[in-house]
C-alpha positions in Angstrom: 28.8 59.1 -32.8 30.3 56.4 -34.9 29.7 53.9 -32.0 26.1 54.9 -31.9 25.7 54.4 -35.6 27.3 51.0 -35.2 24.9 50.0 -32.5 21.8 51.1 -34.5 23.0 49.1 -37.5 23.5 46.0 -35.5 19.9 46.3 -34.2 18.7 46.6 -37.7 20.5 43.5 -38.7 19.0 41.5 -35.7 15.4 42.8 -36.3 15.2 43.0 -40.0 17.6 40.5 -41.5 17.1 37.4 -39.3 13.8 35.6 -40.0 11.9 33.7 -37.2 11.3 30.0 -37.7 7.6 29.4 -36.9 6.4 26.6 -39.1 7.3 23.0 -39.8 10.7 22.5 -41.5 10.6 22.0 -45.2 13.1 21.7 -48.0 13.7 25.5 -48.3 14.5 25.9 -44.6 18.3 25.4 -44.9 18.5 28.0 -47.7 16.5 30.5 -45.6 18.8 29.8 -42.7 21.9 30.6 -44.8 20.5 33.9 -46.3 20.6 35.9 -43.0 24.1 34.6 -42.2 25.3 35.7 -45.7 23.8 39.1 -45.2 25.3 39.3 -41.7 28.8 38.6 -43.1 28.4 41.3 -45.8 27.2 43.9 -43.4 30.0 43.0 -41.0 32.6 43.4 -43.7 31.1 46.8 -44.6 31.2 47.8 -40.9 34.8 46.8 -40.7 35.6 49.0 -43.7 33.8 51.9 -42.1 35.6 51.5 -38.9 39.0 51.4 -40.7 38.2 54.6 -42.5 37.2 56.3 -39.3 40.3 55.1 -37.7 42.4 56.6 -40.5 40.6 59.9 -40.3 41.0 60.1 -36.5 44.4 58.5 -36.3 46.0 61.8 -35.6 44.0 62.4 -32.4 43.5 58.9 -31.1 45.7 56.0 -30.3 45.9 53.3 -33.0 46.1 50.6 -30.2 42.6 51.6 -29.0 41.0 51.1 -32.4 42.9 47.9 -32.9 41.3 46.6 -29.7 37.9 47.7 -31.0 38.4 45.8 -34.2 39.5 42.7 -32.2 36.4 42.9 -30.0 34.2 43.4 -33.1 35.6 40.3 -34.6 34.8 38.3 -31.5 31.3 39.9 -31.4 30.7 38.7 -34.9 31.6 35.1 -34.1 29.5 35.1 -30.9 26.5 36.6 -32.7 26.7 33.9 -35.5 27.1 31.1 -32.9 24.1 32.5 -30.9 21.9 32.7 -33.9 22.8 29.2 -35.0 22.2 27.9 -31.4 18.7 29.5 -31.3 17.8 28.2 -34.7 19.0 24.7 -33.8 17.1 24.6 -30.4 13.9 25.9 -32.1 14.1 23.4 -34.9 14.8 20.5 -32.4 11.8 21.3 -30.2 9.6 21.8 -33.2 10.5 18.4 -34.6 10.2 16.8 -31.2 6.7 18.2 -30.7 5.7 17.2 -34.1 7.0 13.6 -33.5 5.1 13.5 -30.1 1.9 14.7 -31.7 2.2 12.1 -34.4 2.9 9.3 -31.9 -0.1 10.4 -29.8 -2.3 10.6 -32.8 -1.2 7.2 -33.8 -1.9 5.8 -30.4 -5.3 7.4 -30.3 -6.1 6.2 -33.7 -5.0 2.7 -32.8 -7.0 2.7 -29.6 -10.1 4.1 -31.3 -9.7 1.6 -34.1 -9.5 -1.2 -31.5 -12.6 0.1 -29.7 -14.4 0.4 -33.0 -13.4 -3.1 -34.0 -14.7 -4.4 -30.6 -17.9 -2.5 -31.0 -18.3 -3.9 -34.5 -17.7 -7.4 -33.2 -20.2 -6.9 -30.3 -22.8 -5.4 -32.7 -22.2 -7.9 -35.4 -25.5 -9.3 -36.3 -27.4 -6.4 -34.7 -27.5 -4.2 -37.8 -28.2 -7.3 -40.0 -31.5 -7.8 -38.2 -32.6 -4.2 -38.5 -32.8 -1.3 -36.0 -36.1 -2.6 -34.7 -34.6 -5.9 -33.4 -35.5 -6.0 -29.7 -32.8 -8.5 -28.9 -30.1 -6.2 -30.3 -31.4 -3.2 -28.5 -31.6 -5.2 -25.3 -28.0 -6.3 -25.8 -26.8 -2.7 -26.1 -28.9 -1.7 -23.1 -27.6 -4.3 -20.6 -24.0 -4.3 -21.9 -22.9 -1.7 -19.4 -24.5 -3.5 -16.5 -22.8 -6.8 -17.4 -19.4 -5.1 -17.6 -20.0 -3.4 -14.3 -20.8 -6.8 -12.7 -17.7 -8.3 -14.2 -15.5 -5.5 -12.9 -17.0 -5.3 -9.4 -17.0 -9.1 -9.0 -13.3 -9.2 -9.8 -12.7 -6.4 -7.3 -14.7 -8.1 -4.6 -12.7 -11.3 -5.2 -9.4 -9.4 -4.6 -10.7 -7.7 -1.5 -12.1 -10.9 0.1 -9.0 -12.8 -0.9 -6.8 -10.2 0.9 -9.1 -10.3 3.9 -9.1 -14.1 4.2 -5.3 -14.1 3.8 -5.0 -11.8 6.8 -7.4 -14.0 8.8 -5.5 -17.1 7.9 -2.2 -15.5 9.1 -3.8 -14.6 12.4 -5.4 -18.0 12.8 -2.3 -20.0 12.0 -1.6 -22.6 14.7 -4.9 -22.0 16.5 -7.6 -24.5 17.2 -10.3 -22.6 15.3 -11.7 -23.6 11.9 -9.5 -23.2 8.9 -10.8 -20.7 6.3 -10.3 -21.7 2.7 -10.5 -19.6 -0.5 -13.9 -18.0 -1.1 -16.1 -19.1 -4.0 -18.3 -16.5 -5.7 -21.9 -17.6 -6.0 -25.3 -16.2 -6.9 -26.6 -13.8 -9.6 -23.9 -11.1 -9.1 -21.0 -13.5 -9.9 -23.1 -15.1 -12.6 -23.5 -11.5 -14.0 -27.3 -11.3 -14.3 -28.2 -9.5 -11.1 -31.1 -7.1 -11.7 -30.4 -5.0 -8.6 -28.0 -2.4 -10.0 -26.2 -0.4 -7.2 -27.9 -2.5 -4.6 -26.3 -5.7 -5.8 -25.0 -8.0 -3.0 -21.9 -10.0 -3.9 -22.3 -13.4 -2.2 -19.3 -15.7 -1.4 -19.1 -19.1 0.2 -16.1 -19.6 2.5 -15.5 -23.4 3.1 -14.4 -24.5 6.5 -11.9 -27.2 7.3 -11.3 -28.7 10.8 -8.3 -27.3 12.7 -5.4 -29.2 14.2 -6.4 -32.4 16.2 -10.0 -32.0 15.2 -12.3 -33.6 12.6 -15.7 -32.6 11.2 -18.2 -35.4 10.6 -21.3 -34.5 8.5 -24.5 -36.0 9.6 -26.8 -35.6 6.6 -30.5 -35.0 7.3 -33.5 -36.0 5.2 -36.3 -34.2 3.4 -38.7 -37.2 3.6 -36.6 -39.7 1.6 -34.4 -37.0 0.1 -31.0 -35.7 1.4 -31.6 -32.4 3.3 -30.1 -30.1 5.8 -27.3 -31.5 8.0 -25.4 -31.1 11.2 -21.6 -30.9 11.6 -20.4 -32.9 14.5 -17.0 -32.0 16.0 -14.8 -35.0 16.9 -11.4 -35.0 18.7 -8.5 -36.8 17.2 -6.0 -38.7 19.4 -2.6 -37.2 19.0 -0.8 -39.0 21.8 1.5 -40.8 19.4 2.0 -38.1 16.8 4.4 -35.3 16.4 1.6 -32.7 16.3 1.5 -32.6 20.1 5.2 -32.4 20.7 6.2 -30.4 23.8 3.7 -29.4 26.4 0.6 -29.6 24.1 -2.0 -32.0 25.6 -4.0 -34.5 23.7 -7.5 -33.1 23.5 -9.1 -36.6 23.6 -7.4 -38.1 26.6 -6.9 -35.2 28.9 -9.7 -34.0 31.2 -11.2 -30.5 30.6 -9.5 -29.1 33.8 -6.0 -30.0 32.6 -6.9 -28.7 29.1 -8.1 -25.4 30.4 -5.1 -25.1 32.7 -2.5 -25.6 30.0 -4.2 -24.1 26.9 -6.7 -21.6 25.9 -10.3 -22.7 25.3 -10.7 -24.7 22.1 -13.2 -25.0 19.4 -15.5 -27.4 21.4 -15.9 -24.8 24.2 -16.4 -21.7 22.0 -18.2 -22.6 18.7 -20.1 -25.8 19.5 -23.4 -26.7 21.1 -23.6 -30.3 22.3 -20.6 -31.3 20.2 -22.2 -29.8 17.1 -20.8 -26.8 15.3 -23.2 -24.0 16.0 -24.2 -21.8 13.0 -24.8 -18.6 14.9 -21.8 -18.9 17.2 -19.5 -19.7 14.2 -20.9 -16.8 12.2 -20.5 -14.3 15.0 -17.0 -15.5 15.6 -16.1 -15.1 11.9 -17.7 -11.6 11.8 -15.8 -10.4 14.8 -12.5 -11.9 13.5 -13.0 -10.2 10.1 -13.4 -6.9 11.9 -10.2 -7.3 13.8 -8.3 -8.6 10.7 -9.3 -5.7 8.5 -6.5 -3.4 9.7 -4.0 -5.9 8.2 -5.6 -5.8 4.7 -3.6 -3.5 2.3 -6.8 -2.2 0.7 -8.0 -0.9 4.1 -6.2 2.4 3.3 -8.6 3.0 0.4 -11.8 1.4 1.8 -13.9 1.9 4.9 -15.4 -1.3 6.2 -18.7 -1.4 8.0 -20.0 -4.7 9.5 -23.7 -5.0 9.0 -26.0 -7.0 11.4 -26.4 -10.7 10.6 -26.7 -13.8 12.7 -25.9 -16.4 10.0 -23.3 -14.7 7.8 -20.8 -11.9 7.6 -22.3 -8.8 5.8 -19.9 -6.0 4.9 -20.3 -2.6 3.4 -17.1 -1.5 1.8 -16.9 2.2 0.8 -14.1 3.4 -1.4 -12.6 6.9 -0.9 -14.3 7.9 -4.1 -17.7 7.1 -2.6 -18.4 3.8 -4.5 -19.9 1.2 -2.2 -19.8 -2.6 -2.4 -22.1 -4.9 -0.5 -20.5 -8.2 0.4 -22.1 -11.3 2.1 -19.8 -14.1 3.2 -21.4 -17.4 4.2 -19.6 -20.2 5.9 -20.0 -23.8 4.7 -18.7 -27.3 4.5 -18.3 -29.5 1.4 -19.9 -32.8 1.2 -17.0 -35.1 0.5 -15.5 -34.3 -2.9 -18.8 -33.2 -4.5 -20.1 -29.8 -5.7 -22.7 -29.7 -2.9 -22.2 -27.8 0.4 -24.0 -27.2 3.6 -23.9 -23.5 4.5 -24.8 -21.1 7.3 -27.4 -19.4 5.1 -30.7 -19.4 6.9 -33.8 -20.5 5.0 -36.5 -17.8 4.6 -39.5 -18.1 6.8 -38.3 -21.5 8.1 -37.1 -22.0 11.7 -34.1 -24.2 12.0 -32.1 -25.1 15.1 -28.8 -23.3 15.5 -26.8 -26.5 14.8 -28.5 -27.1 11.4 -26.6 -26.2 8.3 -28.7 -25.6 5.1 -28.2 -27.7 2.0 -26.9 -25.5 -0.8 -26.4 -26.1 -4.6 -25.0 -22.6 -5.3 -21.5 -23.9 -6.2 -23.0 -26.6 -8.4 -25.2 -23.9 -10.1 -22.2 -21.7 -10.7 -20.3 -24.6 -12.2 -23.3 -25.5 -14.4 -23.4 -22.0 -15.9 -19.7 -22.0 -16.4 -19.9 -25.3 -18.3 -22.8 -24.0 -20.4 -20.8 -20.8 -21.3 -18.1 -23.0 -22.9 -20.7 -24.6 -25.2 -23.0 -21.8 -26.2 -22.4 -19.4 -29.1 -20.2 -16.4 -28.4 -23.1 -14.0 -28.4 -25.3 -16.2 -26.1 -27.8 -14.4 -23.9 -28.9 -17.4 -21.9 -28.2 -15.7 -18.5 -29.2 -12.2 -19.6 -32.7 -13.6 -20.3 -33.0 -13.7 -16.5 -32.5 -10.0 -16.1 -35.9 -8.7 -17.4 -37.7 -11.5 -15.7 -36.0 -11.0 -12.3 -36.4 -7.2 -12.7 -40.2 -7.4 -12.7 -40.8 -9.6 -9.6 -41.4 -6.8 -7.1 -44.8 -7.3 -5.5 -45.4 -10.8 -6.8 -45.0 -14.2 -5.1 -42.3 -15.3 -7.5 -38.6 -15.4 -6.7 -35.7 -15.0 -9.1 -34.6 -18.5 -8.2 -37.8 -20.0 -9.8 -36.9 -18.4 -13.1 -33.3 -19.6 -12.6 -34.6 -23.2 -12.3 -36.7 -22.8 -15.5 -33.7 -21.5 -17.5 -31.5 -24.4 -16.2 -34.1 -26.9 -17.3 -34.4 -25.2 -20.8 -30.7 -25.1 -21.3 -30.6 -28.9 -20.9 -33.6 -29.6 -23.1 -33.1 -27.1 -26.0 -30.3 -26.7 -28.5 -27.7 -24.3 -27.2 -27.4 -22.7 -30.6 -30.8 -21.1 -30.1 -29.7 -19.0 -27.1 -28.3 -16.1 -29.1 -29.1 -12.4 -29.3 -31.3 -12.7 -32.4 -33.6 -15.2 -30.7 -33.9 -13.3 -27.5 -37.7 -12.7 -27.8 -38.3 -16.4 -28.6 -36.4 -17.5 -25.5 -38.3 -15.1 -23.3 -41.5 -16.6 -24.7 -40.1 -20.1 -24.0 -39.3 -19.1 -20.4 -42.8 -17.7 -19.7 -44.5 -20.6 -21.5 -42.5 -23.1 -19.4 -43.4 -21.3 -16.2 -47.1 -21.2 -17.1 -47.2 -24.9 -17.8 -45.5 -25.5 -14.4 -48.1 -23.4 -12.6 -51.0 -25.1 -14.4 -49.6 -28.5 -13.5 -48.4 -27.4 -10.0 -45.0 -29.0 -10.9 -41.6 -27.4 -11.0 -38.8 -29.9 -10.1 -35.7 -28.7 -8.4 -32.8 -29.1 -10.9 -30.3 -31.3 -9.0 -32.7 -33.9 -7.6 -33.0 -37.0 -9.8 -32.1 -35.1 -13.0 -30.5 -37.3 -15.6 -29.7 -34.3 -17.9 -27.1 -32.8 -15.5 -23.7 -32.5 -17.1 -21.4 -35.3 -16.0 -18.7 -32.8 -14.9 -20.9 -31.8 -12.0 -20.3 -34.1 -9.0 -23.3 -34.9 -6.9 -23.7 -37.2 -3.9 -25.0 -40.6 -4.9 -28.2 -40.1 -2.9 -29.1 -37.1 -5.0 -28.4 -39.0 -8.2 -30.8 -41.8 -7.1 -33.4 -39.5 -5.6 -36.8 -38.9 -7.0 -37.5 -35.3 -8.3 -38.5 -32.8 -5.7 -41.5 -30.5 -6.6 -40.9 -26.8 -5.7 -44.6 -26.0 -6.2 -46.0 -28.8 -4.0 -47.7 -26.2 -1.8 -49.8 -24.9 -4.7 -51.2 -28.4 -5.3 -52.4 -28.5 -1.7 -53.7 -24.9 -1.5 -56.1 -23.8 -4.2 -56.1 -20.2 -3.0 -52.4 -20.1 -3.2 -52.5 -21.5 -6.7 -55.0 -18.9 -7.9 -52.8 -16.1 -6.5 -49.8 -17.6 -8.3 -51.7 -17.5 -11.6 -52.7 -13.8 -11.0 -49.1 -13.0 -10.3 -48.1 -14.8 -13.5 -50.5 -12.7 -15.5 -49.2 -9.6 -13.9 -45.6 -10.6 -14.9 -46.8 -11.1 -18.5 -48.3 -7.6 -18.6 -45.1 -6.1 -17.1 -43.0 -7.9 -19.6 -45.0 -6.7 -22.6 -44.8 -3.2 -21.2 -41.1 -3.5 -20.9 -40.6 -4.8 -24.4 -42.8 -2.0 -25.7 -40.6 0.6 -24.0 -37.5 -1.0 -25.5 -39.0 -0.6 -29.0 
């Protein structure tokens, strides 16, 4: 009976006298932690006294050694209970403090991150509120910001994928007699971050070619009247009889007959990619496309992307689908640089124009990308010179105009107007300038290509001397010769003006 009373009393101590720590620690916490321990000591002393009295009353019928063992066990129970309570309180306090510290750190990081985002938004929207909520330029800036960021992100991603793909190709082509693939160059509206096509954006890259071992490329520049035009790439063999490049059993391509060459080596570049000693555009593009397909398995990103090669006779078109379902459209064109200039000839076919398979098209895409890059270093930080092209290019569906015509107009205006005027607040004024310039060109049937005989081109852009001396080339020459085509162009222009006004009205 005495043992049962003892057990009940211990339970009362544990359930009634020991408080539970549930809040954050404060200054009174240590005092509250000492109170139950003091009460526990008092109750324990009282229990010991009760046990001693019971032992004296029953000493006649029970052994003194048994009660002494009970007292000894009770003393050990007291110490264990105190140690256990202290351990539980310490662990609870430790985890409470740790969780509080973690919450404070997380809150601090979130506040810091949010403050940085707010600062960035404030910087990006600086000047927007100052011009009022009705400012179309500011609203347009907020509307296209996401698309520009998307283009920046995806263009960087495409660069990484193509770089890995070309690296795998270079490793497989090492030591062969096929063209050497150099690093790709991003060109076109997607890499210039003004593409209006959204999810259908095609990322275009130019892959320069260099001649392989014991070969040389000689560019035979064609003419557009008196102007430099499309060209042919002639393949020439280099004598290696007296060089170390042909050490061993390798034969000199120039001085050994074809029979001996085929007997001792695999077919070379002249027999596979050329037509009458000229590098064939279609043969080279098909070879590159097939080689890309075989090299894809060696690309690290092939574990996360599924590649589909799309039909094309002049380039390598790829559809890259991520495991998440996101799709990237990539178009790689082959080309050759004209000397050390920013002008290339490429495998890109001209629209609605038949050209022989050995003709490589003249391209200024690299020079244009360089021009916009140079302009970006000189314009204000909130410049919208390229973004002005988005609404114009977005409304071209069903008209006879191309986005490249608007691109030429913007390049001319960038070299004839103060760059300080190409900011967000003057967005509407610049749109009016673009449309006014195009209307004047249509009325006069005169829109000169930007890189022919243009003295306003930045000196950092390197052009062939023939282009620098050339007379301007009129892109609208056909309108001057065809009155019906000119009238249709004016109707298309009025339609564009109407669409632009509607679009601006919707933005308001």
